[in-house]
C-alpha positions in Angstrom: 89.8 114.5 86.7 92.5 116.3 84.1 93.4 114.1 81.2 97.0 113.7 82.5 97.4 109.9 83.4 99.7 110.9 85.9 102.8 110.0 83.8 105.9 111.8 84.6 106.8 115.1 82.5 109.4 114.9 80.1 112.7 114.7 81.4 113.9 118.0 79.7 111.8 120.3 78.0 111.6 124.3 77.4 109.8 126.4 79.8 106.2 127.4 78.3 105.1 130.6 78.0 103.8 132.4 81.4 100.7 131.8 83.5 98.2 134.5 84.0 100.3 137.0 86.4 97.6 138.6 88.3 97.1 135.2 90.3 98.9 136.1 93.5 100.6 133.7 96.2 98.4 131.9 98.7 96.9 133.9 101.2 94.2 131.7 102.8 94.7 128.0 104.0 92.7 125.4 102.0 91.8 122.0 101.9 92.7 119.5 99.5 90.7 116.5 98.9 88.7 114.6 96.6 84.7 115.6 96.5 82.2 113.8 97.6 81.4 111.4 100.4 83.4 108.3 101.9 86.9 107.6 102.8 89.5 110.1 101.5 92.8 111.7 102.2 93.3 115.3 103.2 95.8 117.9 103.0 95.7 121.3 104.3 97.8 123.5 103.1 98.9 127.2 105.0 100.4 130.3 103.5 103.6 131.2 105.1 105.6 134.8 105.0 108.0 134.8 102.1 108.0 131.0 101.9 106.2 128.4 99.9 103.0 127.1 101.5 103.6 124.2 104.1 101.0 121.3 105.0 99.9 122.0 108.3 98.0 118.8 108.2 97.6 115.7 106.2 95.3 112.7 107.5 91.7 110.9 106.5 89.2 113.8 106.1 85.9 113.3 108.3 82.9 112.6 107.3 81.4 115.8 108.0 84.5 117.7 106.4 86.9 119.9 107.4 87.5 123.9 107.7 91.2 124.7 106.7 91.0 128.0 108.5 89.9 126.4 111.9 92.4 123.5 111.1 95.0 126.0 110.3 94.2 127.8 114.0 94.7 124.6 116.1 97.6 123.6 114.6 101.4 124.7 115.6 103.9 126.2 113.4 106.2 123.4 114.0 104.1 121.1 112.8 103.9 122.6 109.5 105.8 120.8 106.5 107.3 122.2 103.6 106.5 119.9 100.4 109.8 120.7 99.3 112.7 121.0 102.2 114.8 123.6 102.0 118.5 123.7 103.5 118.2 127.6 103.1 115.5 127.9 105.3 117.0 126.0 108.3 116.1 122.5 107.2 118.6 119.9 108.7 117.4 117.1 107.1 117.7 115.5 103.9 116.8 118.3 101.3 114.1 118.1 98.8 116.4 119.3 96.1 119.6 118.2 95.6 122.1 119.9 92.7 124.3 122.7 91.7 125.0 124.6 89.0 128.0 123.9 86.5 130.2 127.3 85.9 133.3 128.4 84.7 135.1 129.6 87.8 134.1 127.8 90.1 133.5 125.1 87.5 130.9 123.6 89.6 129.1 123.9 93.0 127.0 127.3 92.3 123.6 127.9 93.6 123.5 124.7 95.8 121.2 125.6 98.5 117.9 127.7 96.8 115.5 129.6 98.7 112.1 129.2 96.6 109.8 132.5 97.2 106.0 132.1 96.4 105.0 133.8 93.1 101.4 132.4 92.4 98.8 129.7 93.3 95.9 128.0 91.8 93.6 125.7 93.3 89.8 124.4 93.4 89.4 122.2 96.0 90.9 118.7 94.2 93.8 120.3 92.5 96.4 122.9 93.0 99.6 124.5 91.9 102.0 126.2 93.5 104.6 128.2 92.0 107.6 129.8 93.0 111.2 131.1 92.3 114.5 132.3 93.3 115.8 134.8 90.9 119.4 134.5 92.7 119.7 130.8 92.0 118.1 131.1 88.8 115.4 128.7 89.4 111.5 128.2 89.3 109.7 125.7 91.1 105.7 124.3 90.4 104.2 122.1 92.6 101.4 119.8 91.7 99.0 118.4 93.7 96.0 116.5 92.5 93.2 114.6 95.1 92.4 111.7 92.5 89.5 109.0 92.7 89.9 106.6 95.5 90.7 108.8 98.2 94.7 109.3 97.7 96.7 112.6 96.9 99.2 113.0 94.7 102.1 115.5 94.3 105.2 116.4 92.0 107.6 119.3 91.2 108.8 120.6 88.1 111.9 122.2 88.2 113.0 124.9 85.6 116.5 126.4 85.3 115.7 130.0 84.5 119.8 131.2 84.5 122.2 130.8 81.7 124.5 128.2 82.6 123.0 124.2 83.0 121.7 123.0 86.4 122.7 119.5 87.6 120.0 118.0 89.1 120.7 115.4 91.7 117.6 114.6 93.3 114.1 116.2 93.8 111.5 114.7 96.3 108.2 115.6 98.0 107.4 115.2 101.2 104.0 115.1 103.6 104.1 115.4 107.3 103.2 112.3 109.9 101.9 113.3 112.8 103.2 112.6 116.3 101.1 109.0 116.7 102.8 107.2 113.8 105.4 105.5 115.7 106.0 102.8 113.2 106.6 101.8 109.2 106.3 99.0 107.4 107.2 98.3 103.6 108.3 95.5 101.7 111.5 93.8 100.5 112.0 90.2 98.7 113.9 88.4 96.1 112.5 86.5 92.8 109.5 84.2 93.8 109.2 85.6 97.0 108.1 89.0 96.3 106.8 91.8 98.8 107.8 90.3 102.1 106.7 92.6 105.2 109.1 94.3 107.4 108.4 96.4 110.0 110.3 98.6 112.5 109.9 101.9 114.8 110.5 105.2 113.7 113.4 107.0 115.5 115.7 110.3 114.8 117.3 110.4 111.8 116.3 109.1 108.5 114.9 105.6 107.0 115.5 105.6 103.1 115.2 103.0 100.5 116.7 103.1 97.6 115.7 101.3 94.4 118.7 100.9 91.8 117.9 98.4 89.5 116.1 100.5 86.5 112.9 98.8 87.5 110.9 98.9 90.9 112.6 95.3 91.7 111.6 91.9 94.1 112.6 93.9 96.6 110.7 97.4 96.2 109.5 98.6 99.2 106.1 99.3 96.9 104.2 101.0 99.6 105.7 102.7 102.6 103.3 102.8 105.3 103.8 104.7 108.6 100.9 104.5 111.6 99.9 104.3 115.4 102.2 101.3 117.2 100.5 97.9 116.4 98.8 99.1 113.3 97.1 96.2 111.6 94.6 95.2 108.6 91.4 96.3 110.2 92.5 99.0 112.5 94.7 101.8 113.4 95.2 105.1 111.9 97.8 104.6 108.8 99.2 107.0 106.1 101.1 105.2 102.9 103.2 106.7 100.2 103.8 105.3 97.0 106.3 106.1 93.7 104.3 105.9 90.9 107.6 104.9 88.6 108.4 102.2 87.1 112.6 102.8 87.7 114.9 103.9 89.9 113.1 105.4 93.4 113.6 106.8 96.7 111.5 106.2 99.5 112.2 108.1 102.4 110.9 108.4 106.3 112.8 111.6 108.5 112.3 112.4 112.1 114.2 115.3 112.9 115.4 116.4 115.9 112.5 118.7 116.7 110.1 115.5 116.5 108.9 116.4 113.0 108.3 113.7 110.6 107.8 113.5 107.5 106.9 110.6 104.5 108.0 110.9 100.8 109.9 110.1 97.6 110.6 110.5 94.2 113.0 109.3 91.5 116.6 108.3 92.4 118.9 110.3 89.9 122.0 108.6 88.9 125.0 110.9 89.0 124.7 113.4 85.8 121.4 111.7 84.8 119.5 115.6 84.7 122.0 118.6 83.6 119.4 121.3 83.0 120.2 124.0 80.1 118.6 127.4 80.0 115.2 127.1 79.9 114.7 123.5 80.6 112.7 121.5 83.0 112.9 118.3 84.9 109.5 116.7 86.5 109.4 114.3 89.3 107.1 111.3 88.8 103.8 111.3 91.1 104.0 110.7 94.4 101.2 109.2 96.1 99.7 109.9 99.4 97.0 107.8 101.2 95.6 107.9 104.9 93.1 105.8 106.8 91.6 105.4 110.1 90.6 101.9 109.6 94.3 100.2 108.5 96.2 99.0 106.2 92.7 97.3 104.1 91.6 101.0 104.1 94.9 102.5 102.7 94.6 99.7 100.3 91.0 100.3 99.3 92.5 104.2 98.0 94.9 102.6 95.8 92.7 100.2 94.4 89.9 102.7 93.8 92.4 104.9 91.9 93.2 101.8 89.8 89.7 101.2 89.0 89.2 104.7 88.1 91.7 104.9 85.1 90.9 104.5 81.9 93.1 101.2 81.2 91.6 99.4 83.9 90.0 96.2 82.6 86.5 96.8 81.0 85.2 93.4 80.5 84.9 90.2 82.9 88.6 88.9 83.4 89.0 85.7 81.1 90.3 82.8 82.5 93.6 82.0 81.6 95.8 78.8 80.7 99.6 80.3 79.9 101.6 77.0 78.5 104.9 77.9 80.0 105.2 75.5 82.8 103.3 72.9 80.6 106.0 73.1 77.5 108.7 75.2 78.2 110.3 75.5 74.8 108.9 72.5 73.3 106.5 74.1 70.8 105.0 70.8 69.2 101.8 71.6 67.4 100.0 68.4 68.3 100.9 69.1 72.2 99.7 72.6 72.0 96.5 72.0 70.5 95.9 69.1 72.8 96.0 71.4 75.6 93.7 74.0 74.3 91.3 71.1 73.7 91.2 70.2 77.1 91.4 73.7 78.3 88.4 74.7 76.3 86.5 72.0 77.8 87.3 73.2 81.3 85.6 76.5 80.5 89.4 78.3 79.6 88.6 81.7 78.1 92.2 82.5 76.7 95.3 81.0 76.0 98.6 82.2 75.9 101.8 80.8 74.3 104.6 81.9 76.5 108.3 82.3 75.6 110.0 80.1 72.3 107.6 80.8 69.1 109.9 83.4 67.6 113.0 83.1 65.5 115.9 80.9 66.8 114.5 80.6 70.4 114.9 77.2 71.1 116.4 78.0 74.7 116.9 80.5 77.1 120.2 81.5 75.5 119.3 82.9 72.0 117.1 84.7 70.0 115.7 87.9 72.1 115.3 90.7 69.6 114.4 88.7 66.4 110.8 89.2 66.7 109.4 86.9 63.7 108.1 83.6 64.0 110.9 80.8 63.7 110.3 79.1 60.6 111.8 75.5 61.9 109.7 75.3 64.6 106.5 76.8 62.7 106.7 76.1 59.2 103.3 77.3 58.7 103.7 80.4 61.2 101.6 80.0 64.0 98.3 80.2 61.9 97.8 76.5 62.6 97.5 77.0 66.5 95.8 80.6 66.6 92.9 79.4 64.2 92.4 76.1 66.6 92.3 78.2 69.6 90.0 80.3 68.2 87.5 77.8 66.7 87.5 76.7 70.2 86.1 79.9 71.4 89.2 81.5 73.3 90.8 84.1 73.1 95.0 84.0 71.7 97.6 85.8 73.6 101.5 86.0 72.9 104.8 86.6 74.7 107.2 89.2 74.2 110.5 90.8 76.0 110.7 93.5 74.1 113.5 95.7 76.0 116.0 92.7 75.9 118.2 91.1 73.5 120.0 88.1 73.3 123.9 88.3 72.4 122.9 85.0 70.0 120.8 87.1 67.8 120.5 88.8 64.4 119.9 92.1 66.2 122.6 92.0 68.0 125.3 90.7 65.6 124.1 93.6 63.2 123.1 96.4 65.8 125.9 95.8 68.9 125.7 99.4 69.7 122.2 99.9 70.7 122.8 98.1 74.2 122.7 100.0 77.5 126.3 100.6 78.3 128.8 102.9 79.9 131.7 103.4 77.9 133.1 101.0 75.8 132.3 98.4 77.9 129.0 95.4 77.4 127.5 94.9 80.7 127.6 91.9 82.4 124.9 89.1 81.2 122.3 88.5 83.4 119.8 85.4 82.2 122.0 85.4 78.7 120.6 88.8 77.7 121.3 92.6 77.9 119.2 95.5 77.5 118.1 97.7 74.7 118.8 101.6 74.7 115.0 102.4 73.6 115.7 106.5 74.1 117.2 106.1 70.6 114.5 106.3 68.2 115.9 103.9 65.7 115.5 101.0 68.7 112.1 101.9 69.7 111.0 102.2 65.8 112.1 99.0 65.2 110.6 97.5 68.2 107.4 99.3 67.2 107.4 97.7 63.6 108.4 94.5 64.6 105.8 93.7 67.2 103.2 95.7 65.1 103.8 93.1 62.5 102.9 90.2 64.4 99.9 91.6 66.2 98.8 92.6 62.6 98.8 89.4 61.0 97.6 87.3 63.7 94.1 87.5 65.7 95.8 88.4 69.0 94.2 89.7 71.7 96.5 89.5 75.1 100.3 90.3 75.1 102.5 89.0 77.9 105.6 92.0 77.9 108.4 90.4 80.1 111.3 91.8 81.7 113.9 89.4 82.7 116.8 91.4 84.1 118.1 94.4 85.7 119.9 97.7 83.9 123.4 97.7 84.9 125.4 100.3 83.3 122.3 102.1 82.2 124.0 104.2 79.8 123.5 105.7 76.4 125.9 105.3 73.5 124.0 108.0 72.0 125.1 110.0 75.1 128.6 109.0 75.4 127.9 106.3 78.1 125.9 109.2 80.5 123.4 107.6 82.1 119.6 107.6 80.9 117.8 105.3 83.6 115.0 107.8 83.8 114.6 108.3 79.9 114.7 104.3 79.3 111.4 104.3 81.5 110.0 106.9 79.7 110.8 105.4 76.3 109.2 102.0 77.5 106.4 104.0 78.7 106.3 105.7 74.8 106.1 102.5 73.4 104.0 100.9 75.3 101.5 103.8 74.5 102.1 103.8 71.0 101.3 99.9 70.7 98.1 100.4 72.3 96.8 102.9 70.5 97.8 101.1 67.1 96.0 97.7 68.5 93.4 98.8 70.9 92.0 95.4 71.2 94.9 94.0 72.4 95.3 93.9 76.5 98.5 93.9 77.9 100.1 92.2 81.1 103.3 93.5 83.0 105.9 90.8 83.7 109.1 91.3 85.1 110.6 87.8 85.8 107.9 87.9 88.2 106.8 90.9 90.3 109.7 93.0 89.6 107.6 95.9 88.0 104.9 96.4 89.7 103.9 100.1 90.6 100.9 102.9 89.2 103.3 103.6 86.3 103.2 100.6 84.3 99.8 99.9 86.0 98.3 103.3 84.2 99.1 101.2 81.4 98.6 97.3 81.5 95.2 95.3 82.3 97.1 92.6 84.3 100.2 92.1 86.3 102.1 88.5 86.8 102.6 88.8 90.6 105.3 86.0 90.9 107.0 83.5 88.9 106.4 81.1 91.8 103.1 79.3 91.4 103.5 77.3 94.5 100.1 78.5 96.4 101.5 78.4 99.7 104.2 81.0 99.2 101.7 82.9 96.4 99.0 83.0 99.8 101.5 85.9 101.3 103.0 87.5 98.0 99.3 88.1 96.8 97.9 89.2 100.1 101.0 91.7 100.1 100.9 92.7 96.8 97.1 93.6 97.3 98.3 96.4 99.4 98.5 97.9 96.2 96.9 96.6 93.4 93.3 94.9 93.2 92.7 91.6 92.7 91.6 92.1 88.9 95.1 93.0 87.9 97.0 90.0 90.0 97.4 87.0 87.7 97.3 84.4 89.7 97.3 80.5 88.4 96.5 76.8 89.2 99.7 74.8 88.7 100.7 71.4 89.0 100.4 69.2 92.3 104.1 69.2 92.5 105.7 72.9 92.5 108.2 73.5 90.1 109.6 76.3 92.0 109.7 74.5 95.6 109.0 70.8 95.1 106.2 71.1 97.2 103.2 68.8 96.6 99.8 70.9 97.5 96.4 69.9 97.2 94.1 71.2 93.9 92.0 73.0 96.4 94.5 75.5 98.1 96.1 75.8 94.6 92.6 76.7 92.9 91.2 78.8 96.2 94.8 80.9 95.7 93.9 81.3 92.1 90.0 82.3 93.0 91.2 85.4 94.7 93.1 87.0 91.5 92.8 86.9 87.9 92.2 83.4 87.8 94.3 81.2 85.6 96.1 77.8 84.8 99.9 77.0 84.8 99.6 73.3 84.5 100.0 70.4 81.8 96.6 69.2 81.7 97.3 66.6 79.5 98.6 64.9 83.0 96.1 65.8 84.9 93.1 62.9 85.8 89.6 63.2 85.3 89.0 63.6 88.6 91.3 66.4 88.9 90.0 68.1 86.0 86.4 67.9 87.1 87.4 69.6 90.2 89.3 72.1 88.5 86.4 72.8 86.3 84.2 73.2 89.5 86.5 76.0 90.6 86.4 77.6 87.6 82.7 77.8 87.3 82.9 79.4 90.9 85.2 82.1 89.8 82.9 82.7 86.7 79.9 83.3 89.3 81.5 85.7 91.3 84.5 87.5 89.2 82.3 90.6 89.4 82.1 90.7 92.9 85.7 89.3 93.2 87.4 92.0 90.8 84.9 95.2 92.0 84.6 94.9 95.7 86.6 95.9 98.9 89.6 93.7 99.9 89.4 92.8 103.4 92.4 90.7 105.4 91.2 89.6 108.6 93.4 90.0 111.6 93.7 86.6 113.5 96.2 85.9 116.4 97.0 82.3 115.0 99.9 82.8 112.1 98.9 79.4 111.3 95.9 80.3 109.3 94.6 83.3 106.9 91.2 84.6 106.7 90.5 87.2 103.7 88.2 88.1 100.9 86.4 90.6 99.0 82.8 92.5 100.5 80.6 94.4 97.8 80.8 97.9 97.2 77.2 98.2 97.8 77.6 95.5 101.1 75.2 93.2 99.6 77.5 90.1 99.3 80.8 88.7 100.2 83.3 85.9 99.5 85.8 84.6 101.8 88.4 82.3 102.5 90.1 80.5 104.8 93.2 78.8 104.4 95.2 76.4 107.0 99.0 77.1 106.2 100.2 74.7 108.8 99.5 72.5 111.7 98.3 74.6 114.8 99.3 74.7 118.2 95.3 75.0 119.3 92.3 73.0 118.6 90.2 76.3 118.9 87.7 77.2 116.1 88.9 80.5 114.0 86.5 83.4 113.9 85.6 84.0 110.4 84.3 87.7 110.7 83.5 89.5 107.7 84.4 93.4 107.9 82.2 96.0 106.0 78.9 94.1 105.9 76.1 96.7 106.3 75.3 95.7 110.5 71.5 96.5 110.0 71.2 93.7 107.4 70.9 89.6 107.6 73.4 87.7 105.6 73.5 84.0 104.8 76.8 82.3 104.8 77.0 79.3 102.6 80.3 77.2 102.2 80.6 77.3 98.1 84.1 75.4 98.2 83.9 72.8 95.1 85.0 69.3 95.3 84.4 67.0 98.4 82.4 67.9 101.6 84.1 69.5 104.8 85.6 66.5 105.9 87.5 65.6 102.6 88.8 69.1 102.4 90.9 68.2 105.4 88.7 69.2 108.7 91.2 68.5 111.8 89.8 66.1 114.3 92.0 67.4 116.7 93.9 65.8 119.2 90.7 65.0 121.3 89.0 63.1 119.2 86.2 64.1 116.4 85.1 67.1 117.6 81.2 67.5 117.6 81.2 71.1 118.0 83.9 71.9 114.9 81.9 69.2 112.8 78.4 70.9 113.9 79.8 74.1 112.8 81.4 72.5 109.5 77.8 71.0 108.6 75.8 74.3 109.6 77.7 76.2 107.2 77.7 73.9 104.4 74.0 74.4 104.7 74.0 78.0 105.4 73.7 80.3 108.6 72.0 83.4 108.4 72.9 86.2 110.8 73.4 90.2 111.0 76.6 92.2 109.3 76.8 93.3 112.9 77.5 89.9 114.1 79.6 88.7 111.3 81.7 91.6 111.6 82.3 91.7 115.5 82.2 88.6 116.4 82.1 86.2 113.0 81.6 82.5 112.2 83.1 79.5 114.1 85.4 78.0 111.7 86.8 74.5 113.0 90.6 74.1 112.9 91.6 71.9 109.4 94.7 70.0 108.4 97.8 72.0 106.9 97.1 72.9 103.5 93.3 72.6 103.9 91.2 75.6 102.5 87.3 77.0 102.6 85.2 79.2 100.6 82.1 81.3 102.0 79.7 83.2 100.0 77.3 85.7 101.9 74.5 87.0 100.4 71.7 89.4 101.8 68.9 87.5 103.3 65.4 89.2 103.9 65.3 89.5 108.1 62.0 87.4 109.6 63.0 88.5 113.5 63.5 91.4 115.4 67.6 91.5 115.8 67.5 91.4 119.1 65.6 88.2 119.0 67.9 85.8 117.0 71.0 87.7 116.0 72.4 84.4 114.4 70.8 81.0 113.5 71.2 78.0 111.3 68.3 77.2 108.8 
């Protein structure tokens, strides 16, 4: 892969020197796909007379490969889809480029319907560059395509103004074709503390459009827009999915024309007048990712997970057990209380201690202090050194919370520089969470934050930063540009600030938090090692939130914490086993005042920490599987090792079931020719203590036998475990069980004894 990390290019930049003019437009079809074996997405690009190349086919590439010439010969011209739909070419759906040129007479509206002709192209099997121009409209276009590790494909456009008068870009989007079998779409909505709620609907003629205008993806972000065969699920169905790798305003779209041609795609949502290109300037869209799979949503997720795991910023070390003290102390920062928490945490096996909001100047509550990034002398007369030294002496790393992009009106920074906020005209935007947004597009603002944060990170032994972002961008204009919108440049400035801090402090890991899961996208994940999935630590709510966040993000990035017995966000009382099992299948942490926990609870929690440490290598490298079950009162999910040698699976009873029939705990993805031992490794009490339900008719001898057998370990082939599964008795609400699946030497012919207890 090239060194490009996927960051969109500059908002405006001068056109570079001409490339090799000897390169000709595309003359033969070609297949774009990542090399090697395994599941991968492919595009077949075909030339068109006097038009930009079009996609003749997009989907999962068969193991034997594809002949692009044969594919093009078999497909119909009505299937072919331009990557940039053009009104001038007779496209009566949503155009890929919307814009116009400013003039003198008329003042606006010229060159609004360009027609790009092919100029030249390059491709090498894994990447392509398709160049076109409209000499009359004074515009040049470059479409880049790359096949990325994990099997997905990403694309983006760069539009250059080659004429003298400015050109206003209202929208620039990339689309890919969907086949006729794609009849349903699934994406996400949600709210704070209930992120990534799935929604599904059929595809009909017309446009399905999701616009994100919050200046960040938001809790209601589409995140991944998936389309597939009717009834596609986690484990079956042909599915196509799109993600816009951008931390700001976005567009997601699915459109079916009257002809039946269906497209899926997206880009950046541009505010009015946000991009106006002077002569020679260019605008580059964010990368838009396309993945296709023949084995359902899990296959789609595997492509995105594989890409994230290939990045230089992917966490290189085992994910340490975190303790974040926010829900334990909030703003009550007393040294004795904080060191007592550290002592208990170290004794349990915690490896990283994170001091959250409240440590900096004037921050005694949520109404003041943001922007004044130095240690509060009244709360910490000796600085943070006593706490940091105590934590480090216990063998734990130390982490610290920042919210760099925000400012409190009650702060020294705002009183000195009230003009440093994002605003339109002279009015101050409405407060959200008692704060405003700093204009990071101004070098003096970004420079101030860089130096303030660097001073703290240099003075203390800090190995981890939780970077928060707690409000939407309202009136995202810059006083430096007379209030003109700068939402996209604000995102680029955030990326640049984070990149500079990472360069200065290479030993620091970074978590992206946005009042929970409000900024979850590949743009921010290319620079961070963790996300805070949700501000809700209610384990019952987290089961669904984490399940669907996993459609884009692998477990090692997903911060998941064991909270107090009574969830602060919902008031639900939940057993420790459920709380810990939920955290187990992410980046495990604790968000609980451990000084209030009794000794049996601490002992049980220590057992879960040991289980996590023993298997985090598997949890954070394997393929995520989410088993389709007919009963919506239960969940079965887990991780299967990349080499299929092991798996860790979880059974969760969400609520009381209407039935007493045992569930089938299947383990998809194992080697069908191997034998495996399945062992119940749930810490704590035995199966009855974890809530085995006796059912309405009595104790249920068969269920009890199955439980005891699983605890002792059963042996079955990968074929049987994948297709049939192991019977797990229905349990009481909020009960969980965790099963370890390991390879077992085969002692009997497979046909003679496909499953047996030992």
